[in-house]
C-alpha positions as CSV (number, residue, x, y, z in Angstrom):
1,M,0.0,0.0,0.0
2,K,2.9,2.4,0.8
3,K,4.3,1.7,-2.7
4,I,1.0,2.6,-4.3
5,L,0.7,5.8,-2.2
6,R,4.2,6.7,-3.4
7,L,3.1,6.1,-7.0
8,M,0.0,8.3,-6.5
9,T,2.3,11.1,-5.3
10,A,4.6,10.6,-8.3
11,S,1.5,10.6,-10.5
12,L,0.3,13.9,-9.2
13,A,3.8,15.3,-9.8
14,I,3.7,14.0,-13.4
15,I,0.3,15.7,-13.9
16,M,1.7,19.0,-12.7
17,L,4.7,18.5,-15.1
18,L,2.4,17.7,-18.0
19,S,0.3,20.7,-17.2
20,A,3.4,22.8,-17.2
21,I,4.4,21.4,-20.6
22,S,1.0,22.0,-22.1
23,C,0.8,25.6,-20.8
24,A,4.4,26.4,-21.9
25,K,4.1,25.1,-25.5
26,N,5.7,27.6,-27.8
27,P,4.6,27.6,-31.5
28,D,8.1,28.8,-32.4
29,T,9.8,25.7,-31.0
30,S,11.4,25.0,-34.3
31,T,13.4,28.2,-34.2
32,T,15.0,27.4,-30.9
33,D,18.7,26.4,-31.0
34,P,19.1,23.5,-28.6
35,A,22.9,23.8,-28.7
36,D,22.9,27.1,-26.8
37,S,23.9,25.1,-23.7
38,T,25.5,21.7,-24.1
39,N,24.2,20.4,-20.7
40,A,20.8,22.1,-20.6
41,P,17.6,20.1,-21.2
42,A,16.3,20.2,-24.7
43,V,13.1,21.9,-23.5
44,N,12.8,24.0,-20.3
45,T,9.1,23.7,-19.5
46,A,8.9,22.0,-16.1
47,D,8.5,23.7,-12.8
48,E,11.6,24.6,-10.7
49,T,11.1,21.6,-8.3
50,T,11.0,19.1,-11.2
51,L,14.0,20.7,-12.9
52,S,15.9,20.6,-9.7
53,E,15.3,16.8,-9.4
54,A,16.2,16.4,-13.1
55,E,19.4,18.4,-12.7
56,K,20.5,16.1,-9.9
57,L,20.4,13.3,-12.5
58,N,22.3,15.3,-15.2
59,P,25.2,13.2,-16.3
60,N,27.0,16.4,-17.3
61,L,28.4,14.8,-20.4
62,P,31.0,16.7,-22.5
63,A,30.2,17.8,-26.0
64,L,31.9,15.6,-28.6
65,D,33.0,16.7,-32.0
66,W,32.0,14.2,-34.6
67,N,32.9,16.6,-37.4
68,G,29.4,16.3,-38.9
69,N,29.6,12.6,-39.3
70,T,26.6,10.4,-39.1
71,F,25.3,8.6,-36.1
72,F,23.5,5.8,-37.9
73,I,20.5,4.0,-36.4
74,L,18.7,0.9,-37.7
75,Y,15.2,0.5,-36.3
76,N,12.3,-1.9,-36.5
77,G,8.5,-1.5,-36.4
78,N,5.4,-2.1,-38.5
79,D,2.6,-0.1,-40.0
80,L,0.1,-1.0,-37.2
81,E,2.6,-0.1,-34.4
82,P,5.3,2.2,-35.9
83,N,8.6,2.8,-34.2
84,L,8.8,6.5,-33.6
85,D,11.8,6.5,-31.2
86,F,14.0,8.5,-33.6
87,V,11.8,9.3,-36.6
88,A,10.9,13.0,-36.7
89,E,11.9,14.9,-39.8
90,E,10.3,18.2,-39.0
91,I,8.2,20.1,-36.5
92,T,4.6,19.2,-37.2
93,G,2.7,20.2,-34.0
94,A,2.3,16.6,-33.0
95,I,3.4,16.3,-29.3
96,L,5.6,13.2,-29.5
97,N,7.0,14.0,-33.0
98,D,8.1,17.5,-31.9
99,A,9.7,16.2,-28.6
100,V,11.7,13.6,-30.6
101,Y,12.7,16.2,-33.2
102,N,13.9,18.6,-30.6
103,R,15.8,15.9,-28.7
104,N,17.4,14.8,-32.0
105,L,18.3,18.4,-32.9
106,F,19.8,19.0,-29.4
107,I,22.0,15.8,-29.6
108,A,23.1,16.6,-33.2
109,N,24.1,20.2,-32.4
110,K,25.8,19.4,-29.1
111,H,27.9,16.6,-30.5
112,H,28.3,18.0,-34.1
113,L,26.8,15.0,-35.8
114,V,23.9,14.0,-38.1
115,I,21.3,11.5,-36.8
116,D,20.2,9.2,-39.6
117,S,17.7,6.4,-39.0
118,Q,16.6,3.7,-41.4
119,Y,13.7,1.2,-41.1
120,K,14.3,-2.5,-41.5
121,A,12.4,-5.6,-40.4
122,D,14.0,-7.3,-37.3
123,G,15.2,-10.2,-39.4
124,E,16.8,-8.0,-42.0
125,I,18.6,-6.1,-39.2
126,V,20.2,-9.4,-38.0
127,T,21.3,-10.1,-41.6
128,L,22.9,-6.6,-41.9
129,L,24.7,-6.9,-38.7
130,T,25.9,-10.4,-39.6
131,N,27.3,-9.1,-42.8
132,S,29.0,-6.0,-41.3
133,N,30.5,-8.2,-38.6
134,S,32.0,-10.5,-41.3
135,S,33.4,-7.7,-43.3
136,G,34.7,-5.7,-40.3
137,D,32.8,-2.6,-41.4
138,D,31.4,-0.1,-38.8
139,P,28.3,1.2,-40.5
140,Y,25.8,1.4,-37.6
141,Q,26.1,2.9,-34.1
142,L,22.8,1.9,-32.7
143,V,20.3,-0.9,-33.5
144,E,16.7,-1.2,-32.3
145,V,15.1,-4.6,-32.5
146,N,12.6,-6.4,-30.3
147,Q,13.6,-8.6,-27.3
148,S,13.5,-11.8,-29.2
149,Y,15.9,-10.5,-31.9
150,S,18.0,-8.6,-29.4
151,M,18.6,-12.0,-27.8
152,S,19.4,-13.5,-31.2
153,L,22.0,-10.8,-31.8
154,A,23.6,-11.5,-28.4
155,I,23.7,-15.2,-28.9
156,K,25.3,-14.7,-32.4
157,G,27.9,-12.4,-30.8
158,L,26.9,-9.4,-32.9
159,T,26.3,-6.8,-30.1
160,T,28.3,-5.3,-27.3
161,D,28.0,-6.0,-23.6
162,F,26.7,-2.8,-22.0
163,S,29.5,-2.9,-19.3
164,Q,31.8,-1.9,-22.1
165,L,29.8,1.3,-22.7
166,T,31.7,3.2,-20.1
167,N,29.6,6.4,-20.1
168,V,26.2,4.6,-19.8
169,N,24.9,4.5,-16.3
170,L,22.2,1.8,-16.1
171,D,21.5,2.7,-12.5
172,K,20.0,6.1,-13.5
173,P,16.1,6.2,-13.6
174,Y,16.1,7.0,-17.3
175,W,17.3,3.4,-17.9
176,N,14.9,0.6,-16.9
177,A,16.9,-1.4,-14.4
178,N,14.0,-3.8,-13.7
179,L,14.6,-5.5,-17.0
180,L,18.4,-6.2,-16.5
181,S,18.5,-9.2,-14.3
182,G,16.1,-11.3,-16.4
183,S,17.7,-10.5,-19.7
184,S,21.4,-11.1,-18.8
185,I,23.5,-14.0,-19.9
186,Y,26.6,-14.9,-17.8
187,N,26.0,-11.6,-16.0
188,K,26.2,-9.5,-19.1
189,N,23.5,-7.3,-20.6
190,F,23.6,-7.0,-24.4
191,F,20.5,-4.8,-24.7
192,A,18.7,-2.2,-22.6
193,Y,15.7,0.1,-22.5
194,S,15.7,3.8,-21.8
195,D,13.2,6.6,-21.8
196,A,14.0,7.0,-25.5
197,N,12.2,3.7,-26.2
198,V,8.7,4.9,-26.4
199,H,8.0,2.2,-29.0
200,A,8.7,-0.5,-26.4
201,F,6.8,1.4,-23.7
202,G,3.8,1.6,-26.0
203,A,3.8,-2.1,-26.4
204,T,3.3,-2.6,-22.7
205,P,0.3,-4.9,-22.0
206,C,-2.6,-3.5,-20.0
207,T,-6.3,-3.9,-19.3
208,I,-8.5,-1.4,-21.0
209,F,-12.0,-1.1,-19.6
210,N,-15.2,0.7,-20.7
211,K,-16.4,3.0,-17.9
212,S,-19.9,3.2,-19.3
213,V,-20.4,-0.6,-19.4
214,L,-18.9,-0.8,-15.9
215,A,-21.4,1.8,-14.5
216,D,-24.4,0.3,-16.4
217,H,-23.7,-3.0,-14.6
218,N,-23.0,-1.5,-11.2
219,L,-19.7,-3.4,-11.0
220,G,-18.0,-1.0,-8.5
221,D,-14.6,0.7,-8.5
222,I,-11.9,-1.2,-10.4
223,Y,-9.2,1.4,-9.4
224,K,-9.9,0.6,-5.8
225,L,-9.6,-3.1,-6.4
226,V,-6.1,-2.4,-7.9
227,T,-4.9,-0.2,-5.1
228,D,-6.2,-2.5,-2.5
229,G,-4.4,-5.4,-4.2
230,N,-7.6,-7.2,-5.0
231,W,-7.5,-7.0,-8.8
232,T,-7.3,-10.7,-9.6
233,H,-8.4,-13.4,-12.1
234,E,-11.3,-14.2,-9.9
235,T,-12.6,-10.6,-9.6
236,M,-12.2,-10.0,-13.3
237,S,-14.0,-13.3,-14.2
238,E,-16.9,-12.4,-11.9
239,M,-17.3,-9.1,-13.8
240,V,-17.0,-10.7,-17.2
241,K,-19.8,-13.2,-16.5
242,K,-22.2,-10.4,-15.5
243,V,-21.7,-8.5,-18.8
244,T,-21.6,-11.2,-21.5
245,A,-25.0,-11.6,-23.1
246,D,-26.6,-12.6,-26.4
247,K,-27.4,-9.1,-27.8
248,D,-29.0,-10.2,-31.1
249,G,-30.8,-13.2,-29.7
250,D,-29.4,-15.8,-32.1
251,G,-28.5,-18.2,-29.3
252,K,-24.8,-17.8,-29.4
253,I,-22.1,-15.3,-28.4
254,T,-20.4,-13.5,-31.3
255,K,-18.2,-10.5,-31.8
256,D,-21.3,-8.3,-32.0
257,D,-22.8,-9.3,-28.7
258,Y,-22.4,-7.8,-25.2
259,L,-18.9,-9.0,-24.1
260,G,-17.4,-9.2,-20.7
261,M,-14.0,-9.5,-22.2
262,I,-12.6,-9.5,-25.7
263,A,-9.0,-10.2,-26.8
264,N,-6.8,-12.1,-29.1
265,T,-4.4,-14.8,-28.0
266,F,-1.9,-12.2,-27.1
267,C,-3.9,-11.9,-23.8
268,I,-2.6,-15.3,-22.8
269,D,1.0,-14.0,-22.9
270,C,-0.2,-11.0,-20.8
271,F,-1.9,-13.2,-18.2
272,V,1.2,-15.4,-17.9
273,S,3.5,-12.4,-17.5
274,G,1.0,-10.8,-15.1
275,S,1.6,-13.7,-12.7
276,G,5.3,-12.7,-12.4
277,Y,6.3,-16.4,-12.8
278,Q,9.7,-17.0,-14.3
279,M,9.3,-19.6,-17.0
280,M,13.0,-19.6,-17.4
281,S,15.1,-19.0,-14.3
282,K,19.0,-18.8,-14.0
283,D,21.6,-21.2,-12.9
284,E,24.6,-20.4,-10.8
285,E,26.4,-19.1,-13.9
286,D,23.5,-16.8,-14.8
287,F,22.5,-18.9,-17.8
288,P,18.8,-19.6,-18.4
289,T,17.2,-22.9,-17.4
290,L,13.7,-24.2,-17.9
291,N,11.3,-23.7,-15.1
292,I,7.9,-24.9,-16.4
293,Q,7.6,-28.4,-14.8
294,D,6.2,-27.0,-11.6
295,E,2.9,-27.2,-9.9
296,K,2.7,-23.5,-9.5
297,F,3.1,-22.9,-13.2
298,Y,0.4,-25.5,-14.0
299,N,-2.0,-23.8,-11.6
300,I,-1.3,-20.4,-13.2
301,I,-2.1,-21.8,-16.7
302,D,-5.3,-23.5,-15.3
303,S,-6.4,-20.2,-13.8
304,I,-5.8,-18.5,-17.2
305,K,-7.8,-21.3,-18.9
306,N,-10.7,-20.6,-16.6
307,L,-10.5,-16.9,-17.2
308,C,-10.4,-17.3,-20.9
309,D,-13.1,-20.0,-21.1
310,E,-15.9,-19.0,-23.5
311,K,-18.4,-20.6,-21.0
312,N,-17.3,-17.9,-18.5
313,G,-17.9,-15.1,-20.9
314,M,-14.6,-14.5,-22.6
315,F,-14.6,-13.9,-26.4
316,L,-11.2,-14.9,-27.7
317,V,-11.3,-13.8,-31.3
318,D,-8.8,-16.3,-32.5
319,R,-11.3,-19.0,-31.9
320,T,-13.3,-17.4,-34.8
321,S,-10.7,-15.7,-37.0
322,T,-7.0,-15.0,-37.0
323,S,-7.2,-12.2,-39.6
324,T,-5.7,-8.8,-38.7
325,E,-9.2,-7.3,-38.9
326,A,-10.4,-9.7,-36.2
327,R,-7.3,-9.6,-34.0
328,E,-6.9,-5.9,-34.0
329,Y,-10.3,-4.3,-34.8
330,W,-13.0,-6.5,-33.5
331,T,-11.5,-5.9,-30.1
332,E,-11.3,-2.1,-30.5
333,H,-14.8,-1.8,-32.0
334,A,-16.4,-3.7,-29.1
335,I,-15.0,-1.2,-26.7
336,T,-15.8,2.0,-28.7
337,E,-19.3,0.7,-29.4
338,N,-19.8,0.4,-25.6
339,R,-20.5,-3.4,-25.9
340,A,-17.4,-4.8,-24.1
341,L,-16.2,-4.3,-20.6
342,F,-12.6,-5.4,-20.9
343,W,-10.0,-5.4,-23.7
344,I,-6.5,-6.9,-23.1
345,G,-4.3,-4.7,-25.2
346,N,-1.3,-2.4,-24.8
347,F,-0.6,1.3,-24.5
348,K,-0.6,1.6,-28.3
349,C,-4.2,0.4,-28.2
350,V,-4.9,3.2,-25.7
351,E,-3.5,5.7,-28.2
352,R,-5.9,4.4,-30.9
353,L,-8.9,4.9,-28.5
354,R,-8.1,8.6,-27.9
355,V,-10.0,9.6,-31.1
356,S,-13.2,7.7,-30.0
357,D,-16.1,9.1,-27.9
358,C,-16.2,6.2,-25.5
359,D,-15.1,6.8,-21.9
360,F,-12.4,4.2,-20.8
361,G,-9.8,3.6,-18.2
362,V,-6.5,1.6,-17.9
363,V,-5.6,-0.8,-15.1
364,P,-2.8,-3.5,-14.8
365,I,-3.1,-7.1,-15.9
366,P,-4.8,-8.8,-12.9
367,K,-2.8,-10.8,-10.4
368,V,-3.5,-14.6,-10.4
369,D,-4.8,-14.3,-6.8
370,K,-4.5,-12.3,-3.7
371,D,-1.4,-14.3,-2.6
372,Q,0.6,-12.7,-5.4
373,D,2.6,-9.9,-3.9
374,D,2.6,-7.3,-6.7
375,Y,1.3,-6.6,-10.2
376,K,3.8,-7.7,-12.8
377,I,4.2,-7.4,-16.6
378,H,6.8,-8.2,-19.2
379,M,8.1,-5.7,-21.8
380,Q,6.7,-7.4,-24.9
381,A,9.2,-9.7,-26.6
382,N,7.9,-9.6,-30.1
383,I,6.8,-5.9,-30.4
384,G,8.8,-2.8,-29.4
385,A,12.5,-2.2,-29.5
386,A,15.5,-2.4,-27.2
387,M,18.8,-0.6,-27.7
388,N,21.7,-2.6,-29.0
389,V,25.2,-1.5,-29.9
390,P,26.8,-3.5,-32.7
391,R,30.0,-5.3,-31.9
392,T,31.7,-3.6,-34.9
393,V,31.5,-0.1,-33.3
394,Q,34.9,1.4,-33.0
395,K,34.3,4.5,-31.0
396,L,32.6,2.8,-28.0
397,A,33.3,5.7,-25.6
398,D,31.8,8.2,-27.9
399,V,28.8,6.0,-28.7
400,S,28.2,5.4,-25.0
401,T,28.3,9.2,-24.3
402,I,25.7,9.8,-27.0
403,L,23.5,7.0,-25.8
404,E,23.6,8.3,-22.2
405,D,22.8,11.8,-23.5
406,I,19.9,10.5,-25.6
407,A,18.5,8.6,-22.6
408,Y,18.7,11.6,-20.3
409,Q,17.3,14.1,-22.8
410,S,14.5,11.6,-23.4
411,Y,13.8,11.5,-19.7
412,L,13.4,15.3,-19.7
413,T,11.2,15.7,-22.7
414,V,10.3,12.6,-24.8
415,M,8.8,10.3,-22.2
416,P,6.9,13.2,-20.4
417,N,5.5,14.2,-23.8
418,Y,4.5,10.7,-24.7
419,M,2.8,10.4,-21.3
420,E,0.9,13.5,-22.3
421,V,-0.2,11.9,-25.5
422,L,-1.2,8.8,-23.6
423,I,-2.9,10.4,-20.6
424,L,-4.2,13.8,-21.5
425,G,-6.2,12.6,-24.5
426,Q,-9.9,12.9,-25.2
427,S,-10.9,10.3,-22.6
428,I,-8.2,9.5,-20.1
429,R,-7.8,12.5,-17.8
430,D,-8.3,10.9,-14.4
431,V,-5.5,10.5,-11.9
432,D,-6.5,6.9,-11.2
433,S,-5.5,5.8,-14.7
434,L,-2.2,7.6,-14.3
435,V,-1.6,5.9,-11.0
436,C,-2.3,2.5,-12.7
437,I,0.0,3.3,-15.6
438,N,2.8,4.1,-13.1
439,I,2.1,0.9,-11.3
440,I,2.5,-0.9,-14.6
441,R,5.7,1.0,-15.4
442,N,7.2,-0.1,-12.0
443,S,6.2,-3.7,-12.4
444,Y,8.4,-4.7,-15.4
445,Y,10.5,-7.8,-15.4
446,C,12.3,-9.9,-18.0
447,D,11.8,-13.6,-18.6
448,M,13.8,-15.4,-21.3
449,G,10.8,-17.7,-21.6
450,F,9.2,-14.9,-23.6
451,M,12.2,-14.1,-25.9
452,L,13.8,-17.4,-27.1
453,G,11.1,-18.3,-29.6
454,N,13.6,-17.8,-32.5
455,Y,15.5,-20.8,-31.0
456,G,12.7,-23.2,-30.8
457,I,11.7,-22.5,-27.2
458,S,8.1,-21.5,-27.9
459,I,6.6,-21.8,-24.4
460,L,4.1,-19.1,-25.0
461,G,3.0,-20.7,-28.3
462,A,2.3,-24.0,-26.5
463,M,0.5,-22.2,-23.7
464,R,-1.7,-20.3,-26.2
465,D,-2.8,-23.6,-27.7
466,V,-3.5,-25.1,-24.2
467,V,-5.7,-22.1,-23.3
468,K,-7.4,-21.6,-26.6
469,D,-8.2,-25.3,-27.1
470,N,-8.8,-26.1,-23.4
471,T,-6.3,-28.9,-23.3
472,D,-4.2,-30.3,-20.4
473,V,-1.2,-28.1,-19.5
474,V,0.8,-31.0,-17.8
475,T,0.6,-33.1,-20.9
476,S,1.5,-30.2,-23.2
477,V,4.6,-29.3,-21.1
478,K,5.8,-32.9,-20.9
479,T,5.7,-33.2,-24.7
480,Q,7.7,-30.0,-25.1
481,V,10.4,-30.2,-22.4
482,K,12.8,-32.5,-24.1
483,K,12.8,-30.3,-27.2
484,F,13.2,-27.1,-25.2
485,D,16.1,-28.5,-23.1
486,A,17.9,-29.5,-26.4
487,S,17.4,-25.9,-27.7
488,I,18.9,-24.4,-24.4
489,K,22.0,-26.6,-24.9
490,N,22.4,-25.4,-28.4
491,I,22.0,-21.8,-27.3
492,K,24.7,-22.3,-24.6
493,K,27.1,-23.8,-27.2
494,A,26.5,-21.0,-29.7
495,F,26.9,-18.3,-27.1
496,V,30.1,-19.8,-25.7
497,E,31.5,-20.1,-29.2
């Protein structure tokens, strides 16, 4: 409870900061020279107290002289969920775009360099880094790929251990330290997340709920359930059952009916990660080991099966269709048409809802039960992007200075502005949703069970099938373990080599 009260205090401070940013917006931002002071924040819009705290974190990095050379970034993304971490070609008036543009301009002017970013699919980026490593070329200074591909790059020996980036301080709050222990191999971290990674933050799983449907069914205060620690599978399931109903009277529940909860099979990943259970733990050498032959894990999956059972009111769209239209937009429309109570999505889904007229809120993925200590969530392994530095980089000290500066400047301006886009939109303006988003931000953890699918360890794929098809989890795990263990041995061999 003390932790949640601290988060509420922090949330109020963020609201004050966002209000200051909104009030201080200058239409002539594009004419400001961010290089007037090499250690000043890119935009001075926060109140004195906030700036004082920010200045305490200032790494006071020296200005480099890159002689106008290019700091080249490869980044991933897709049309539905674009990666906007560094893409901002001009001032447009869009809040996030302009924050990224000003940050990029500040970094470019301070260090006398040109920031150039190029989009490639995750797999293409692995191929490019493999080729540059073979040729000995040094074409890229920063690479952004998702967790699964970041781990692939590490296993292939194509990226640099962050301990070699001497001017990066992962203990600073503008780097997400919660994700380091679960993503390390042999006590080395080959990728990290900072406040520049709004693409990854946007991919954070959450529970979106329709406030009108909640009120119409007199289902109480979900925010209080969260802060009291009582937001669980059981409480969610009870609400779902009370809402789901045959709207058109055809004798079956379809996408157009009243739905207690709607989601695609991504929700199963979210419920697993919401449990905080480590599907892969670490041995004494800090190497991943399988941890799914355990009664606790079986019970978690059985609880998720019950929550996602269509007999209990869950409409899992993949049972009907796996098309993009079904997986992405049946869900959204059910919420915006005030027919569904819950949608398991992510913060990018929240952004999409801002243009709608429906009144909605955001809470964490529920705990399995009241015995679970805290709300938990993974940073999505297959969407979003982490920071990776190619092994071929020659000027590691310079690159680490620039990365630290990017992270700090993003802490000052980019992340607060993204929070403004997320929170101060058409519908979400309540402190309670902001408190919940901060709870989610403070609940991240890493589990390699989410990120080794490229190496044949598809635990989540197997669990999706168990939940969707209502099959036995123990049988499924037993049929997969031998194959998964063999893959882990191959990964260890490849990494050591």
